[in-house]
C-alpha positions in Angstrom: 78.9 96.0 126.0 81.6 93.3 126.6 80.1 90.5 124.2 81.2 90.1 120.8 79.4 88.7 117.8 81.0 85.3 117.2 81.3 84.1 113.2 82.4 81.0 111.1 84.4 81.2 108.2 81.8 82.4 106.0 81.2 85.7 108.2 77.8 83.8 109.2 76.8 84.5 112.9 77.2 81.5 115.1 76.5 83.3 118.6 78.1 85.7 121.0 80.9 85.9 123.9 82.6 88.0 126.2 85.2 89.9 124.2 88.0 88.7 126.8 87.5 85.3 126.2 87.3 85.6 121.8 90.6 87.5 122.2 92.2 85.2 124.7 91.1 82.1 122.8 91.1 83.3 118.9 87.8 83.1 118.4 87.0 84.8 115.1 84.5 87.8 115.7 83.2 90.7 114.2 84.8 94.4 113.8 84.5 97.2 111.7 87.3 99.5 110.3 86.8 102.8 109.0 89.5 105.1 107.1 88.8 108.7 107.0 89.9 110.3 104.1 90.6 114.2 102.9 90.5 115.5 99.7 94.4 115.4 99.3 94.2 111.5 99.3 95.4 111.3 102.9 93.8 109.2 105.4 93.5 109.7 109.3 95.7 107.6 111.2 95.0 106.9 114.7 97.3 106.9 117.7 96.0 104.7 120.3 96.3 105.0 124.3 98.8 101.9 123.8 100.8 104.0 121.3 99.9 101.8 118.6 99.0 103.1 115.2 95.8 101.9 113.8 92.9 102.8 111.1 90.9 106.1 111.5 88.2 104.3 113.4 87.7 100.7 114.3 85.2 98.6 116.9 83.6 95.6 117.9 80.4 94.8 116.4 77.7 94.4 119.2 75.3 91.7 119.3 72.2 92.8 117.4 74.2 95.4 115.4 75.0 95.4 111.4 78.2 96.6 110.4 77.4 99.8 108.9 75.9 100.6 112.7 78.8 99.8 114.1 80.7 102.1 111.7 78.8 105.0 112.3 78.7 104.6 116.0 82.4 104.0 116.3 83.3 107.4 114.3 81.0 109.2 116.7 82.3 107.6 119.8 86.3 107.9 118.5 86.3 110.9 116.3 83.0 112.8 116.9 81.9 112.5 113.4 78.4 112.2 112.5 76.0 112.0 109.3 78.9 110.9 107.5 78.1 109.2 104.2 80.2 105.7 104.7 81.3 103.5 101.6 81.9 99.7 101.7 85.5 99.1 100.8 86.0 95.3 101.5 85.9 92.6 103.6 89.2 90.7 105.7 90.3 88.8 108.4 93.1 89.7 110.5 95.1 87.5 113.0 97.1 88.7 115.5 98.5 87.4 118.8 99.1 90.4 121.2 101.4 89.3 124.1 101.2 91.0 127.2 97.6 92.8 126.0 95.1 90.5 125.4 96.4 87.2 123.4 95.0 85.6 120.3 92.7 88.1 118.0 91.0 86.9 115.3 89.0 89.7 113.7 86.6 89.5 111.1 86.2 92.9 109.4 84.3 95.1 107.0 86.0 97.8 105.8 84.3 101.4 104.9 85.6 104.8 104.3 84.3 108.2 104.3 85.6 112.2 104.0 85.3 114.3 106.7 87.2 115.8 109.4 87.6 114.7 113.3 85.9 116.6 116.0 86.3 115.4 119.5 88.6 112.5 120.2 87.2 110.1 122.8 90.2 110.6 125.7 89.7 107.1 127.1 90.7 105.3 123.6 92.2 108.1 121.3 95.4 109.7 122.2 96.1 111.6 118.9 95.3 111.7 115.1 97.3 112.6 112.1 96.8 113.0 108.3 99.5 110.5 106.4 99.6 109.4 102.7 98.3 105.8 102.8 101.1 104.3 100.2 103.8 105.6 102.5 102.5 104.0 105.7 102.0 100.7 104.0 105.4 101.3 102.9 106.8 101.3 106.3 104.8 98.6 107.6 106.2 96.1 104.5 109.7 97.6 105.4 109.4 96.6 109.1 106.8 93.6 109.0 107.3 92.7 112.7 107.3 96.3 114.0 104.6 96.3 116.7 104.0 100.1 115.9 101.1 99.2 113.9 98.0 96.9 114.9 97.7 93.7 113.4 94.3 94.7 111.9 95.6 98.0 110.2 98.4 95.9 108.8 95.4 93.8 107.0 93.0 96.1 106.1 95.3 98.8 104.6 96.2 97.0 101.3 92.7 96.0 101.1 91.8 99.8 101.2 94.5 100.8 98.8 93.6 98.1 96.4 90.2 99.1 95.9 91.1 102.8 95.8 93.8 102.1 93.1 91.2 101.0 90.6 
């Protein structure tokens, strides 16, 4: 589906619009983020087809969907993972200008975590995945704040994830 769920500053639904239009014009809309963990405390990092590093799994919330439904759908589509127990981690907003791709993204996100192993990767979107220490990934992000290696949403959600996990 190409429409996204547009929200206000309180994350209340105010309508829908084509994703390309929302991205071009910086219109806030909903996405989910999922961090897949292993027993060692590592997170699964996704290498997108663009080569940028990203959360384990993420995606736009479709009209009529709840955040949790999108998280389950994206895990299945991108990582081949089903019947996974998801835990709500938190909420955040990322804003990123992606010149040469699609403009000005404003994503309102709910962040989830789960424990599991990836299955079949979605070949159209996911180039690769690997396990990493989340604190080391964050340290690299902070060391190189302008490096386009990491997606903007990953830069916003990882500190939220780590803040909850360290409690």
